[in-house]
N, C-alpha and C positions, 0 to 999 in steps of 0.2 A: 425497696427501693432498687435491691440487688433481682427480685425477681422482673423486675422492670426492664434490667439490663438485661437477664439472659433472653428475656424475650423480642429486646432488639435485638440482638445478634443472632438470634434462631428464626429472623423475617429478612436477614438481608440474602443482599443476592448469592446462588451461594460460587456464583463466578469470582468472587474474591477468594475464594479457599483454592485456587485452582494453579498453584503456583507453576511457572518452567522451574527447570531444574535448575538448583545454583552449580556453577561450571566451576567450582573453588573447589570441590572434590576431588577433581581431576587433572593434572597439569595439560592441557593441549597440545599438540605438532602438529603441523604444518606440514600440506602434503608433500611430497619430491615435485616439481616444478618438471622433473624428464618425466613422471607418470602420467596417467590417464587420471582423470580425478573420481574417486569413487563414486557411486549415486546408492541410493536407495530409495524404493516405493514399499510401503507397508500394505497388507492382506489384509483381513479378518475374517473369519465366520464363526459364530457362535458352535461351540459342541454341545452336544446333545447328553451328557452329561454333565459339565459343571463347565463355567465359562469360555472362554475364547481360543480358537485356533489360529496364531499368529503366524505369516509366510512373509520375509522379505526377499521382496524381488530385489537383487543385486546387478551390480556391472562393479568393472574394476577392482573387485573385491574378493578374497581368498579367507576362510574361514579356518583357521590355526589351531586347530585345541590344542594340537602335540606340541605345539609352542610357546604354551603362557607361561611367564615369567621370565623368557627369555627377550633380547635386545627386540627395538623394532624392527620390523622390515617393511620397504614400503607396501602399501595396500593389504596388508595380511594383520589379521589377528581376531575379536572376536568381537563383540556386541554387548552393552551395556542396558537393559532397559528401564525404566521409573516409571511407576506410575504416580499420579498427583506430586513431582517433583521428588520423590523416594524414591529410590534405585532397588529395585525386587529382585532383578537376575538376569544375571551374566548369559548368555544366547551363543554357545560354540556351532550352530549351525543355522537356515534361514529359518528353521521349524522351530515352535515353542508355546508347549498350552500355560494360559492365563490364569491361575484360579480365581473364580467370581469372588474368594474371600479376599482377596486384595483388591478389591474393588468398593467401593462406598456406592451406595444405590444412586439411579440416576447418573449427571453427567461425570466422567474422567476423563482426564489427561496422559495420555500417554506420548513416551517420546525414549526412539531406540539410536543410539548415536553408535557409529566404528569406533573401536576403542583398537589401538594397539596391542602387539604382546604383553607387554609389559603394564596394561592397566592404561595408560592415557589414552587422550581420546584423539582421533583424527580432525584437524580442521581443515577451511581455507579461508584465507583472509580474516582470521581469529574468529570465527565461526565452526562450531560445531559441524562436522558432515555426517546427518540420520534423517529419521521422521519423527516429524511431531503431529498429533493427530487428538480431537476428542474423540469420544467413544460411550455409548449408553449403553448404560448396563442393565439396564431392562431391557435388551433385547433379544429373545429366545431363538430368533428365528434367522440366517444370513449378516449382513453385512452389517455390523455396530457403528460404523465409524461416520460421525456426523457431515453431510454434504449441506451447507448451506449455498444461498441465493446473497449476492453484493449487486447491488441494482443503481445505478448513474444516472441522474439528470443533471441539463447544467441549470445556470440558473441567471439572475440578473436582479444587485441590489439598485433603485435609483436615487436614492440618498436624494441627492436635491438635482437630479436631472429631469427633467421633463417629455416627455412626449409633445412633438409641436402637429397644431388641425393639418401642416399639409406633408406631413410626412416625417419622418425622423426623430429626432430628440434633439434638446440644448440643455444647455447646462453653461455656469459663469465655474471659471478656473480659479484654481486657486492666483494664479497672475492676471488676474481681474478681465479674463478675457471672455468674452458671449461665444459662445460656438455654438452654431449647430450644426450637425449630423445628416447628409443627405442620402451617401452609400458608403456601404463598407464590407467588411469582409474579414470572419477570422477563422483561425483551426486550431480545434484540438488535437492534437498528436499523438496526446500521451497519458491517462488516467491511470490509477490503481494504485490498492495502496499497499502501504509498505509493513510486511510482517514484525513485530517485535526483535526477534530474532538480532533482525539485522541493522548493524552502528547506524546513525544518520552521519550524514556528512557533514565535513565543518564549515561548507558557508558555501551557500545558494549558487553561484555561478558553478564551484568547482563539484557539484551538483549534478550541474546539468550534464558540463565536458565529462564526469565521470561517468553518469549514464547512459551515456550517448556513445560514448568511446569504444570498441572490441574488448573485452576481457576473457577471462575464462570462467567458462560455464560452474555458477554457483551449483552443485549438483545437489540435490537431494534433501537437504534441513526440511523444505515441506514436500509434498510430496508428488510435488509435479514442477519440471519447469519445462519451461519459464514461471514465472508469478501467476500463479490463477485466476489474479484478481485483473490481470490484466484487460485493457481493453481491448479488438478485435480490429479497431478501424480508426481512419480519423474522421472527424467531425469539422465539417466550416458553417459554419453561422451566420444570417445575417444582422449586421449589427446596425444597420439603421432602422432595423425592426426587431429589436432585443426582445428575444420571449423565451420560457423555459422551455428545454429541449431534454426528452427522455432520451438517456443513450442504449443501451444494453442491460444483460444481468449477466453477469457470469458466475459458476458455481465452483463455491472453495473447500480447504477441506486445512487449511494453517487453521492454528487454534483460535489464534490474535490477532490482532494489526495495532499501530501504533502512529503513521504516519498515514497522508496521501500526499503520492508525488504528480506533479500535475505540468503540463511540458505543452506549450504552445509552439507549435515549427512547420514548415511545408506540409503537405498531406504527401502519407505513404504511396510511395509506388511513384511521383513526381518528380522532375528531372530539376536537378541543383539548379540553382536562383528561383524556385519558382515561389512566388509569395506567404509570408505566415498571415501578413496582415497589409488590407489596403482598404483603407476609409476618406472619405472627403464630404467638404460640406461644406460653410463660411466661416469665418469669424468677425466682430468686431471688438473697437475698444469701450464700446455702447451702447445698451441695445438700443438707443435711437440713432446711430450712423451708420452710416452706410457699409454695407457687407462686402468684405474681400473673400473670395475663395482659397480652401488651404488643400492637398491632396497628401496623406503622410503613408507610407509604405513600405516594408520591412520583410526582409528574404530570412531572416536571422531565427534561431531556436531561442529559448529561456522557458525555464521552470525552475518550480521549486519544492522543497517537503514543506508539506502543510502539517500544522496537528490537525487531528479531528477533536472535533469541538460537539456539544450539545447545540440543542436550539435556544437555550435560554443565555449563549455565551460560552457556558462553563467549558473548561478543556478535558477532555479524556488522557490518562496516560496510557490507556489500552482498550482494546475493544473487543469481548468475545464473539465468534461468529454466532453462538445460540441466537436463534429466533430471527435470522439474518440481519442482513447491514443495507439498509437503503442512504444513498451518501448523495448528496444534495452536495455541487460545488457551486456556490456564490457566489458573483465576483461584480465589484462596484464597480457602475458606471461612472459616479459624479468626480473617481477621481480617474478617469482614467487618461488626461490630459492635462495634470499637473506638473507642473516645472518645464514647461514648451513656451517659448516664446513664442506666439504668431508671427508677431512686428519683423521681427528677422529674418523670417522665412521656415521652410521647412526643412528639414534634411532626411538621411540617412539612421542621423542621431537622433531624432524624433522621435522616428519609428519604435529605435530599441529601446526609448525611453517609455514612449506604449504599453511596451509588453512587458517590461519591467510593474507598469504600474497595476496593469491587468491582474498579472500574475500573485504580488507584493497585495492586492486588495482583494486578494482571494478566502473564502474562509470553508471549511467544510464539514458540513453540517449531517451527522446524523442520529438514525432513531436511537433512542432508550434501549439499554438490555434488556432482554426478557428475562423475568425473572424465575429462575431453575426451579 
């Protein structure tokens, strides 16, 4: 029995043993609003003798080893270096040599955080400022930092909806209406994976407003700003002919992701008032009765943070980037018109309801993690 348990543990994916830093080790101090925000990008190269050489490309930060153990001063201090969640060194300059003996064979997680003179950690909005990457200790030449692809595909779950022989599609809504979609378009404005170190928002609508509103740049906890996984363009889909649509791939270095942010809104660069949603067709109370036209449109924006799921429906707490991530964003067609009373006529509020239904019926499916 004991041997079976040991063998089972040995067969687990190693990603289970790549914990982030426990930030309770050092108190956080928010950066001064009057000062520019420090930022950091980590560079690494294999050393010809042993291990790796680290160089921190920093902005708005001064290394002050002569002031260690004194009171904090804005935008100065040193850095703390962590390997697989364990603190291994203080960095009193941008350069540091990391010995191979501090690494396990294979994939390791490296985190570097800006520290104050008194060893607290500089933070922005409660999140430590620094760099967080995965490296492959087996690399003997060049850069060991893992750079993986995140690929996005938009997809549809037809459910009870059915294609119509003359084009478009039909569905019976939760209000009992028989709806036939004949024309339509929807705009995906933003799609990105959310790094695990960013706390989820308190509510979907608040999250959208907070995401769109101007804010101070969150600089440097991941290796690049803005979010490396963010799509680069808006995408318009034909709602009358729903089909699978590959969007794009992005190269990322953030070690792990815990959610996806999906936003429908007017196209980037389009003037205010441009439509997010425009759908029209016919409806009836019975599939055999005469049909009446409808036209629903909206210039509103709506989005939510969605959990990452496996294809079998299981939710993931986090997903490491090792092996790359294929994200399939699947929206539900048969719930698109839920809650809408077509007999009362359509209005702007109906357009907003469709947007809410679309996003609420979205699941983000990702591939299984690679066993390291």
